[in-house]
C-alpha positions in Angstrom: 14.9 18.6 -30.7 12.6 16.9 -33.9 14.3 13.8 -32.0 13.5 14.3 -28.4 10.3 15.1 -29.5 9.2 12.0 -31.8 10.6 10.1 -27.8 8.7 12.1 -25.5 7.1 9.5 -23.3 3.6 10.7 -23.9 1.0 9.6 -21.3 -2.7 10.5 -21.2 -4.1 11.8 -18.6 -7.3 13.0 -17.3 -7.1 15.7 -16.7 -10.4 17.3 -14.3 -9.5 14.8 -12.0 -8.2 16.6 -9.0 -6.7 14.8 -5.0 -9.5 14.9 -2.5 -8.9 14.6 0.4 -11.9 12.5 1.5 -10.7 10.1 -1.0 -7.6 9.6 -0.1 -8.8 8.5 3.5 -11.4 6.2 2.2 -8.9 4.5 -0.4 -6.3 4.1 2.7 -8.8 2.4 5.2 -10.5 0.4 2.4 -6.6 -0.8 1.1 -5.1 -1.6 4.9 -8.8 -3.5 5.7 -8.6 -5.4 2.4 -4.9 -5.3 3.4 -5.6 -7.6 7.2 -8.1 -9.5 4.9 -5.7 -10.8 3.1 -2.7 -11.3 5.4 -5.4 -13.5 8.0 -6.5 -15.8 5.4 -2.7 -16.2 3.6 -2.0 -16.9 7.3 -4.2 -19.1 8.0 -3.2 -21.3 4.3 -0.3 -21.5 6.1 0.1 -22.2 9.9 -3.6 -23.5 10.0 -4.5 -21.0 12.1 -6.1 -17.7 12.4 -3.8 -14.9 13.5 -4.0 -10.8 13.7 -1.0 -9.7 11.6 -1.4 -6.4 11.5 0.9 -3.9 14.7 -2.6 -1.9 14.8 -5.6 -4.2 17.7 -7.7 -2.6 14.4 -8.2 -4.6 11.5 -6.1 -2.7 8.8 -2.3 -3.4 7.3 -1.1 0.2 7.4 1.5 -1.3 4.9 -1.6 -1.8 2.3 -3.3 1.7 2.8 0.2 3.3 2.1 0.8 1.6 -1.1 -2.3 2.1 -2.4 -1.9 6.0 -1.6 1.2 6.1 -3.3 -0.1 4.4 -6.6 -3.3 6.5 -6.0 -1.3 9.8 -5.7 0.9 8.6 -9.1 -1.8 7.0 -10.6 -5.5 8.8 -9.9 -5.9 11.1 -13.2 -4.0 8.5 -15.5 -5.9 7.2 -18.2 -6.2 3.2 -17.7 -5.4 2.7 -22.0 -3.2 0.0 -23.5 -0.6 3.4 -24.1 -0.2 3.3 -20.8 0.6 -0.1 -19.2 4.4 0.3 -19.9 4.6 3.9 -17.8 1.8 2.2 -15.4 4.2 -0.5 -14.6 8.0 0.3 -14.9 6.3 3.6 -12.1 4.9 1.3 -9.9 7.5 -1.6 -10.1 10.6 1.2 -9.0 8.5 3.1 -6.5 6.6 0.7 -4.7 9.9 -1.1 -4.5 11.7 1.7 -3.3 8.8 2.3 -0.6 9.0 -1.4 0.8 12.9 -0.9 0.5 13.1 2.2 2.3 10.1 0.4 5.4 11.6 -1.9 6.1 15.4 0.0 6.8 13.1 2.1 9.0 11.6 -0.2 11.3 15.1 -1.9 11.3 16.9 1.4 12.0 15.1 3.7 13.6 12.4 1.3 15.6 14.0 -1.3 16.4 11.6 -3.4 14.4 12.0 -6.3 11.9 8.6 -7.7 9.8 10.1 -9.0 6.8 13.7 -10.2 5.5 14.6 -11.3 2.4 18.1 -12.1 3.2 19.2 -15.3 0.8 16.3 -14.8 -1.3 16.6 -14.5 -5.5 18.2 -11.2 -6.2 17.7 -9.3 -2.9 18.4 -6.4 -2.7 19.2 -5.0 1.0 17.2 -7.6 2.9 13.9 -6.2 2.3 12.8 -6.6 -1.1 14.3 -8.2 -4.4 13.7 -8.2 -8.2 10.9 -11.1 -8.8 9.1 -9.2 -5.9 9.6 -5.1 -7.6 8.1 -7.5 -10.8 5.2 -8.5 -8.3 4.9 -5.0 -7.3 4.8 -3.6 -10.8 1.5 -6.2 -12.0 -0.5 -5.6 -8.7 0.3 -1.2 -9.7 -0.7 -2.3 -13.2 -3.7 -4.3 -11.8 -4.8 -1.8 -9.3 -5.2 0.7 -12.1 -7.0 -0.9 -14.7 -9.3 -2.7 -12.3 -9.4 -2.0 -8.8 -8.7 2.0 -9.6 -11.6 2.1 -11.2 -13.7 0.3 -8.6 -12.6 2.7 -5.4 -13.4 5.8 -7.1 -17.3 4.4 -7.7 -17.8 3.3 -4.2 -15.8 6.3 -2.9 -17.6 9.2 -5.2 -21.0 7.5 -4.4 -20.1 7.1 0.1 -21.4 9.3 2.1 -22.4 12.3 0.0 -23.2 14.6 1.8 -20.7 13.8 4.9 -17.4 11.7 3.9 -15.2 14.7 4.7 -16.3 14.5 8.5 -16.0 10.5 8.1 -12.8 10.5 6.7 -11.7 13.0 9.5 -13.2 10.9 12.0 -11.8 7.9 10.6 -8.3 9.3 9.8 -8.4 10.0 13.9 -9.8 6.9 14.7 -6.4 5.5 13.0 -4.1 7.9 14.6 -5.0 6.8 18.0 -5.0 2.8 17.4 -1.7 3.7 15.8 -0.3 5.6 18.7 -2.0 3.5 21.4 -0.6 -0.2 19.4 2.7 1.2 18.9 3.4 2.2 22.6 2.4 -2.2 22.5 4.4 -3.0 20.8 7.3 -1.0 22.2 6.2 -1.5 26.3 5.8 -5.3 24.6 8.6 -7.1 22.6 6.4 -10.6 23.1 3.6 -8.8 20.8 6.0 -8.3 17.8 8.0 -11.5 17.9 4.6 -13.3 17.6 3.4 -11.2 14.6 6.7 -11.6 12.8 6.7 -16.1 14.3 3.3 -16.7 13.8 4.1 -19.9 13.6 
């Protein structure tokens, strides 16, 4: 019993911080937009042209929003201390890596879409993630907790204080409408999906 207590993983937490619906929506939309911006710049550098890398009509890449949302739910009350760093790194790497893998499998075998494929790459796992990418997710998750999350909390806590819930509901409804229309567009026009996957 004493040995178990000695090696018990202890995480420094912020006990009074609660999950907020408005914060969830704002973080999702903000990070989906930032992810879209990153993809646009990445594609411009690689293909020398601007392309809409998101599946939506609007300037959002949902997978970045979902990734940020997962990180928020995992670490919303975790203190950014040196002691917590190994826990944050390992948790982010395993959870986000699994999310990427499951997302790829879901798109492929349920929606019949393939947005990425790492087949043949170094230490690939079932075609939809790799060990180096898992490490990258761990690094990104650590950066998120220590740098990005505090900034997001400051933004969301001071943004639209008196109407945050109403604005969050409006943003969520707009996102859901865009998601449905975008999926129908891709389903009815296979060329749209091909252009997304092959921007060159």
